[in-house]
Each structure stands twice: as structure tokens, then as C-alpha cells.
N, C-alpha and C positions, 0 to 999 in steps of 0.2 A: 502289217501286211494287208492289202486290200485283196480279197478273193474274187474269183469270177463271178460268184453270186452277188457280191456287193457291187461290182462293176456294172452288172446288168440289171440291177434293181430287184433282185430276187432275195435280198437279205437286208435287214436293217441293223445288223450288229455293229456297224461302223458309225452309227449316228447318235447324236445327242440333241436334246430339246433346245430350241431357240426361243420361240414364242408361239403361243396357241398351239396349232398342229404342225408348225414349221420345225424342221429338223435338218441339221448339217453335221458334218464331222466336227468333233470337239474343237480342233484347231481353227476351223473355219468359224465356228460360233464365237470363239474368243476374238478373232480378228474383225468379224462383222460388228460385234458389240462395241469395239473400240472405235471403229469407223462411224457407227451410229451415233456415238457420244460426240465425236468431233463435229458431225453434221449438225447435231443439235445446238452446239455452240454457235455454229454459222447460221442458224436459223431455219434448219430443215428437220422435218420429221421423217427421217429415212426408215422405211419399213420393208419387210419382205412380202412380195406378192405371191411367190412360189419358191419352194425350196426343193426338198427331196420328193421325187415322184417314183413310184414303184413300177415294175414291169407290167403288172396287169392293167394299171391305169394307162401307160403308154401304149399298150396293145389295143385297148379299147378306143383310144383317140386315133390311132393309125387305122384300124379296121373300119371305124366309123367314117373316117374321111374317104377311105378307098371305096366304100360302098355307097358314098353320097349321102350318108346320114348326118354328117357334120360338115360345116362350111369348109371350102377350100378356096384359097386366093391366089391370084396371079402375082407376078413380080412387083406390081404397083399397088397391091392390096385390094384388087377388085375381085368379087366372087366369080367362080367359074363352075360350070357343070361337069363334074368328073365322069359322069355316066357317058358323056360323048367322047371320052379320050380312051386311047389304048392303054394297056397295062403300063407300058414304059412311060407314057405321058402322064398318067396318074401318079405313078411313083415319083417322078421328077417334080410334079407340082406340089405334092404333099411335102416332099423332103425340103422344099424351099422354106417352109415355116415349121415343120414338125419333124422330130427325130424318129428313127426307127425304134420299135420296142427293143430294149436291151442296149440300145446305143445313145440313149439320152444323156446328156451331161448331168441332168438332174438326178440320175441314179446315183451318182458318185458321192454326193454329200459335200461337194466342193463348190457347187453352182447355185445361184439364186437369181430371181427376177426382183427388181426393187422399184419403189416409187414413193411418193410423198402424199399421203391422202389429204393433207391440209392444203395442197395446191389444186385439188379437184374443185371445180365450181360446184355449187349445191345442186343436187339432183343428177349429177353427171357421174357415170360409172367408169372405172378403169377399163381401157381397151387393150393396153399393151400393143400399141401400134406406133410406128416410127414418128409420125407427126407429133404425138404428145411430147416428144423429147427434143424436137427440132425448134428452131427460131420461131417464137410465137406460140409454141405448144405449152400446155399446162406445166410440164416437168422440165422445160428448158433450163431454168435457173439451177435446178438439182443436177441436170445433166452436166452443165459447166463446172459445178462443184466436184462432181465425181471425176470428171476428166482431169482436173487439177490435182486431186487429192487421193484417189482410190489406190494408186500405186504405193503410197505411204503405208497402206495397211495390207498390201500383198494381193490386191485385186486388179483384174484387167478385163477387157471386153473381148471375148473370143469371136463375136460376130460384129465387129466394128466396120467391116467392109463386106460387101456382097460377093465379089468375085464372080466365079461361074457356078456357085453353089448356093448356100443358104442365104437368106435375106438378112439385112442389117438388123440387129436387135440391141439397141442402145441400153435397154433395161436389164440385159443379161450380164451378170458379173460372174467371174470365176476366180477362186482363191488359188493363186499361182502355185504354191508349194504342193498342193494336193492334186490340182487339175493336171498339171504336167505329168505327174507320175501316172495318173489314170489314162491319159491320152496314149502313153506308150504301152500300157498294159492291155488296153482293149484291142483285140485283133479280130479279123473276120472268123477265125476258128472259134474263139470264145463266144462271139455273137451267135454263130450257128449252134453251138452247144445249148445256149439259152433258148433257142427256138425249137429244140427237140420237144415233140408232143405238144406243140402249140400251133394254133391256126393263125398264121400271119398272112394277111391278104397280099397277094402278089409275090409270095415267097419264091416261086420258081424263077421269076425274072430277076428278083432281087439277089438271089444267090449267085446267079450268073455274072452279075455286075458289081459284087461287093467290093473288089479292089478299087474301082472307079468311085463308088459311093463313099468309101472311106476317105479317099483323097480329096473329094470335093465337098463332102458334107460332115464328115465326122472329125478328122484330124484338123483342128483349128488352133494350132499351137501359136503362142505369142512369139512375134518376131522381135529379136533383140535389136 
């Protein structure tokens, strides 16, 4: 059973080590390692770029972007000055690329960002931007392999289409058996509980619009 604390990134009791500092739920670790081995046979060095992220880290990212201390991008990936925006506009802009603290799928231990370091040109750093996974991008061959095979290991892309909410993230994979459960368990009430005694920038506006935010940015269930 995953608790509210686990859902919102305030507990690590549900996690097991993957590699380095990366952690996922045990079942997701097993599934990812199996997929990683299959990718290796196909000629890819499939590696995690990001796995579990706790509440404090997500809070720092959110507040830093809201205050203009971290970069914020528009829908086509161009930087914008959030200090010129209203609270509503700031929140909408940040939500396109970053989750609310307590609402990140990276809290669950079911989700991770992936790449292949061997496909990076010498001296070039990982950006985790859509162009890297598109035709002509560094990771396009890996992207094609994942599209063809990730479902065999229980993974899918929750952000495969932009719709009217979050941007496309071809690097972000969810382990279906765990992620679907977490999607249903995370509610506005549980999120607000995680925000108690925390300074979440824009909280007054966010709390008034949580139902819409959940619909557009948080509930990204796979369509059968």
C-alpha cells in the first residue's frame, strides 16, 4: 500500500536502489533492468537520467521558477521572464514543464527519465528537450526502440501528447502497474495535506484551481 507520504514525496520507504543515487519501487527496478538488458542487446546503453525526486527538491524547483531564479520556458521551449506575468500566468507557464511539489510523478517511484549517454556527441550535455528525441536528434534511435518495445516491460509515456496541459516529454517513462494506482490515489485533498506548513509559491491561486490543474496537468492516464 502506498501512503500519502509516499505519493507526495515525503517518504522513501517504498523505494529500492537502481543505480548510483537512482531509486524506484522494487517492481519498477526489476522491470527497468529487464528493459535495459534488452536495449543493450539492441545496441543501446539505456540509463536513468532522473528517478525518484522528493518533495523538498520539487518545492525548491517550483519556488525557484515562480520567483524567476530558475529558467522557465514557453510551449516551444523559449525562455520567458516570469516576473512580467500574473500569478495565474506564472503557474500555467511553470506547469507546462514542471510539476507541483507533492504532485510530481517522480515522487511515486514508478517514473523515470531515460537517455543513452553513448549517443551524446563529445562535449555535449544532456538537455532533456524534445528535439533530442525527434528525427535527427541524438536519441531518436533510442526513442524509436522504446516506442516499439517499452510496453513489453510495462512502461508507457504519460506525456506523449501536449494537449492543453503539460509539454511533450519523450524521455519520461511510467511503469504502468504502479503509476496507474498512484494516479487514482493522488487527490487534491492529499496534495493540500502535503502543503500544510510549507511555503508553496502561488498557493492561494493554485488551491482555487486544483480541480482544473489535476485534469490538465496531473492525471495523465494511459488510454487503452
